[in-house]
Structures are given as structure tokens and as C-alpha cells.
C-alpha positions as CSV (number, residue, x, y, z in Angstrom):
1,M,114.9,79.3,63.7
2,A,118.5,78.9,64.3
3,D,119.3,77.3,67.9
4,G,120.6,80.6,70.0
5,E,119.6,83.2,66.8
6,T,117.9,86.1,68.4
7,I,114.9,87.8,67.6
8,S,114.3,91.3,66.6
9,L,112.9,93.3,68.8
10,P,115.0,95.7,70.9
11,G,116.0,94.3,73.5
12,N,114.7,90.7,74.4
13,R,116.9,87.7,73.8
14,E,116.2,84.2,72.8
15,G,117.6,81.3,72.9
16,F,117.6,77.8,73.4
17,L,118.7,75.0,76.3
18,W,118.1,71.7,77.4
19,K,115.4,72.0,80.4
20,R,115.1,69.3,82.7
21,G,111.4,67.8,82.9
22,R,110.2,68.2,86.3
23,D,109.1,64.7,86.9
24,N,111.3,62.9,85.0
25,S,115.2,62.7,84.0
26,Q,115.1,63.3,80.7
27,F,116.5,67.1,79.0
28,L,114.2,68.4,76.6
29,R,115.2,71.2,74.3
30,R,113.4,74.4,75.1
31,R,113.1,78.0,73.8
32,F,113.9,81.0,76.1
33,V,113.1,84.6,75.7
34,L,114.4,87.4,78.0
35,L,111.8,90.6,76.7
36,A,114.4,92.5,79.5
37,R,112.1,95.6,78.6
38,E,108.9,93.7,80.8
39,G,111.6,92.7,82.9
40,L,110.4,89.0,82.2
41,L,112.0,85.5,81.3
42,K,109.5,83.1,78.9
43,Y,110.6,79.6,78.0
44,Y,108.4,77.4,75.8
45,T,107.7,73.0,74.7
46,K,107.1,74.0,71.2
47,E,109.6,75.6,69.4
48,G,107.4,77.8,67.9
49,G,104.8,77.3,69.7
50,K,102.7,81.2,71.1
51,N,101.5,80.6,74.6
52,P,104.9,79.7,77.4
53,K,104.9,77.2,79.9
54,A,106.0,79.7,82.0
55,V,106.3,83.3,82.9
56,I,108.7,84.5,84.9
57,S,109.0,87.9,86.5
58,I,113.4,88.5,86.1
59,K,113.7,90.0,89.6
60,D,113.2,86.8,91.1
61,L,115.5,85.3,89.3
62,N,118.4,83.8,90.7
63,A,120.8,81.8,88.9
64,T,123.9,79.7,89.9
65,F,126.2,76.5,88.5
66,Q,125.2,73.2,89.2
67,T,127.6,71.2,86.9
68,E,127.8,68.4,89.7
69,K,124.9,68.1,90.0
70,I,123.0,68.3,86.1
71,G,125.8,65.7,85.4
72,H,127.1,68.4,82.2
73,P,130.3,71.2,82.4
74,H,127.4,73.5,81.5
75,G,124.5,73.1,84.0
76,L,122.6,75.4,85.8
77,Q,120.3,75.9,88.0
78,I,118.0,78.8,87.8
79,T,115.6,79.2,90.6
80,Y,112.7,81.8,91.6
81,R,109.3,81.3,93.2
82,R,106.2,80.1,92.2
83,D,103.0,80.7,94.2
84,G,104.8,80.7,97.4
85,H,107.5,77.9,96.6
86,I,110.8,77.7,95.6
87,R,110.7,76.8,91.3
88,N,114.1,75.0,90.4
89,L,114.3,74.9,86.5
90,F,117.8,72.7,85.7
91,V,119.2,72.9,82.4
92,Y,122.5,73.7,80.1
93,H,123.7,74.7,77.3
94,E,125.5,72.4,74.3
95,S,127.6,74.8,72.8
96,G,129.7,75.3,76.1
97,K,129.7,79.3,75.9
98,L,127.4,79.7,79.2
99,V,128.0,82.3,81.2
100,P,125.0,83.7,83.6
101,F,125.3,86.7,85.8
102,L,126.1,84.8,88.6
103,T,123.8,85.8,92.6
104,R,125.1,83.6,94.2
105,N,125.6,80.4,95.3
106,Y,124.7,78.6,98.2
107,L,126.8,78.2,101.1
108,K,126.7,74.4,101.2
109,Q,124.9,72.2,99.9
110,G,124.2,68.1,100.7
111,F,122.4,64.8,102.4
112,M,121.4,64.9,105.7
113,E,118.1,62.6,107.4
114,K,115.7,65.0,109.2
115,T,112.6,64.0,111.9
116,G,109.6,66.0,112.4
117,P,108.4,68.2,114.4
118,K,107.3,65.5,116.7
119,Q,110.4,63.8,117.4
120,R,108.9,60.6,117.3
121,E,108.6,60.7,113.5
122,P,111.1,58.0,111.7
123,F,114.2,60.2,110.1
124,K,114.2,60.9,106.5
125,K,116.8,61.5,103.5
126,R,116.8,65.3,101.8
127,W,118.7,67.0,100.4
128,F,119.0,70.4,102.4
129,A,120.6,73.3,100.5
130,L,121.4,76.7,102.7
131,D,120.8,80.6,101.3
132,C,122.6,83.0,103.3
133,H,122.2,85.8,101.3
134,E,117.7,84.8,102.6
135,R,119.1,83.1,106.0
136,R,117.0,79.9,104.7
137,L,117.9,76.4,104.2
138,L,116.0,74.7,101.9
139,Y,115.5,70.8,101.8
140,Y,113.8,68.3,98.2
141,K,113.1,64.9,98.7
142,N,115.8,64.6,95.7
143,P,118.4,66.8,94.5
144,L,117.1,67.9,91.5
145,D,113.4,68.0,92.9
146,A,111.4,71.2,90.6
147,F,110.2,72.1,94.2
148,E,111.5,72.3,98.4
149,Q,109.6,70.1,100.8
150,G,110.1,72.5,103.3
151,Q,112.8,75.8,103.7
152,V,113.3,77.2,107.4
153,F,114.1,80.5,107.8
154,L,117.2,81.6,109.8
155,G,117.2,84.8,112.4
156,N,120.1,85.0,114.9
157,K,120.8,84.3,118.4
158,E,119.0,87.6,120.3
159,Q,115.9,86.2,118.1
160,G,116.2,82.9,119.6
161,Y,117.7,81.2,116.7
162,E,120.4,78.1,117.9
163,V,122.3,75.4,116.7
164,Y,123.9,72.6,118.9
165,E,126.0,69.7,118.3
166,D,124.4,66.2,118.6
167,L,120.6,65.0,119.1
168,P,118.6,66.2,121.7
169,K,118.2,63.7,124.6
170,G,116.8,60.2,123.9
171,I,116.8,61.2,120.2
172,R,119.0,58.4,118.1
173,G,119.2,58.7,114.4
174,N,118.3,56.2,111.6
175,R,121.8,55.1,110.3
176,W,123.4,58.0,110.8
177,K,125.2,58.8,114.0
178,A,126.5,62.4,114.1
179,G,123.4,64.7,114.8
180,L,122.6,68.5,115.0
181,T,119.8,70.1,116.2
182,I,118.8,74.2,114.8
183,V,116.1,75.7,117.6
184,T,114.0,78.5,116.0
185,P,111.5,80.4,117.7
186,E,108.5,78.2,116.6
187,R,110.4,74.1,116.7
188,R,113.4,72.9,117.2
189,Y,115.0,70.7,113.3
190,V,116.6,67.1,113.8
191,L,119.4,66.5,111.8
192,T,121.7,63.2,111.6
193,C,124.9,63.8,108.8
194,P,126.2,60.4,107.1
195,N,129.6,61.3,108.9
196,E,131.4,64.4,111.3
197,K,133.6,65.9,108.5
198,E,129.5,67.2,107.8
199,Q,128.7,67.5,110.6
200,Q,131.5,70.1,110.7
201,E,131.1,71.7,108.0
202,W,127.1,71.7,109.2
203,L,127.4,73.4,112.3
204,E,130.5,76.1,110.7
205,S,128.4,76.6,107.6
206,L,125.3,77.4,110.1
207,R,126.7,79.0,112.6
208,G,128.3,82.1,110.5
209,V,124.9,82.7,109.5
210,L,122.9,82.6,112.9
211,S,125.7,85.1,114.4
212,S,125.4,87.5,111.6
213,P,123.7,90.8,111.4
214,L,119.6,90.4,109.6
215,T,119.7,93.1,106.7
216,L,116.2,95.0,106.2
217,L,115.5,92.9,103.7
218,N,116.2,90.2,105.9
219,R,113.2,90.5,108.6
220,L,110.9,90.5,105.9
221,N,111.9,87.9,103.9
222,G,111.4,85.9,107.9
223,V,107.6,88.3,108.1
224,L,105.5,85.9,109.8
225,L,101.5,86.1,108.3
226,F,98.7,84.3,109.4
227,R,96.8,82.0,106.6
228,P,93.4,80.5,108.0
229,G,93.7,77.0,106.7
230,G,97.5,76.4,106.7
231,R,99.2,73.3,108.5
232,N,99.7,75.0,111.2
233,G,98.3,78.6,111.2
234,W,101.2,79.9,110.7
235,V,103.7,80.4,106.8
236,W,106.6,82.3,105.5
237,R,106.5,85.0,103.5
238,F,109.6,85.7,101.4
239,I,110.2,89.1,99.2
240,P,113.5,88.6,96.8
241,V,116.4,90.2,97.3
242,I,119.0,89.8,94.5
243,P,118.1,88.7,90.8
244,A,119.7,86.9,87.9
245,L,120.5,87.9,84.9
246,W,121.3,86.4,82.0
247,E,120.9,86.7,78.0
248,A,121.7,84.8,74.1
249,E,123.1,86.0,71.7
250,A,123.5,85.1,68.3
251,G,125.6,82.0,67.8
252,G,124.1,80.5,71.1
253,S,126.0,82.4,73.7
254,L,125.2,83.3,77.5
255,E,126.6,86.1,77.8
256,D,127.8,87.4,81.9
257,R,126.1,90.6,82.7
258,S,128.0,90.7,86.5
259,S,129.2,94.4,85.3
260,R,125.7,95.7,84.3
261,P,122.7,97.0,86.4
262,A,120.8,94.6,88.4
263,W,117.2,95.5,86.6
264,P,118.3,94.9,82.3
265,I,118.2,99.0,80.9
266,W,119.1,98.5,77.0
């Protein structure tokens, strides 16, 4: 099958992307199939394979350009939820005709160091990404990790959420001294930034989210559910807010769908 060739069924699209392996940095050619009427995206590890590696609901997708993170001028990060976690797919398209429907970009990304819930644990370097639309701060061990290590829902000040410059009294960072503290009704998150410029940018971004009103969907995003046997007995439930759509046309191009309905109608 030629690279980017469309399949015959009406409303369906098929193409090839180079996808980064979950546990290594090797990019491998993978076949992606968009089933528009079913609202599903599938990808296959074998070009002629019948069983997909993953089946993803389009309503749960988000896509953003990540050229620097992936190290390719046409790199794309596809994010969706799987088993209560955020799953990242890092892909790129060789031809440079990759134009997805970008639902949103992260408001702020970068490394910070964090300590644990008791504030006595060693500070560890983590990659953070702030999603202002779903009001959550995600953190990863590495920028290209497939799954997040944790996430913090950010409500507003009226609900007891705050962010403060500097560290709590008696706490010192490891290598980085420019600190900030995020306060939630459940715990404090103590973080340090590599320099004061990064500290101020994070403070401005976080305060902007905390000062904005919650939408109805934001309130659903922050609903606490009890899960017996969980680490603390409580887990966050996150509800998808904005889908991302893209399609592959003959010749390997992915067409911008920003002017079309969010749900595929073909």
C-alpha cells in the first residue's frame, strides 16, 4: 500500500506516520486508520495487520504540534485517556503536510523539581505541562513519556486552591532554589524552578488558571470518586472536553479540519 493512500470505504481515511516507541526513542512506521462514522482512530504495528495495537475514541483525542520536543519539524503529540491515565503518542509525518485540527496547546511546559506529599522526600526533576482548558497540571519523568506520573486538578480560589511564591518555611530545594507552592484542598505541591524567570512564568500561568471561573465541564473534571484500595482512597475522574480530528488524504497529507464540526460528519 502506498504511503498515505486512502482506503475505499466512504468516510474512512488511512495513512502512515512515524511513531515513537513507548519504552525507547526509536521511531517506527505505523499505519493509522480513521473510522469517521464510528468515531474511532486505530493504529497498527504491521502494515497489513488485521488487529490494531490501539483503538481510540476520537472524542478523547487532543493533538498539538511538538516540533522541539520530538526533534522533527513536523512532529505531533496525540494525547488521549486510557485506563484512567493520560497516554501520549509522539509521531511525525515525512512529507511536511501534517496539518491537524489543533484543539489546544499547553499553556506552559518545562522542567521543575518536586518533593512528595510529606515535603520530606528528596526533590526529583520532572517535566510539567499545564492544560488550562481542563485545569490540570500533568507531570512526567521525561518529556516524551507515554504516560504521566501524576496530575493535579486546579480549581479556583473560592474552592481553596492557591499558588504561592517561594517554599514553605523549613523546606529547601535540591539544586534549584526558585520555589513555588500549589495549595489544594487535599495537599500542598512543593516545586522548584531552574531560575527566577521560569518561576515567574509558572506563577503567572498558574494564577491565570486559578483566577478563571470554572465551567460546568471543569466541575465535572474535578469530581472526586472513591476507589477502594486506592493509594489514598480517592482518585480524580477526568471527563473529555474538546476532541481533536485529522484525516489523511491521498499523497500522505493530513488536512486541517478546524473549519468543520468537532465530531466527524461525512
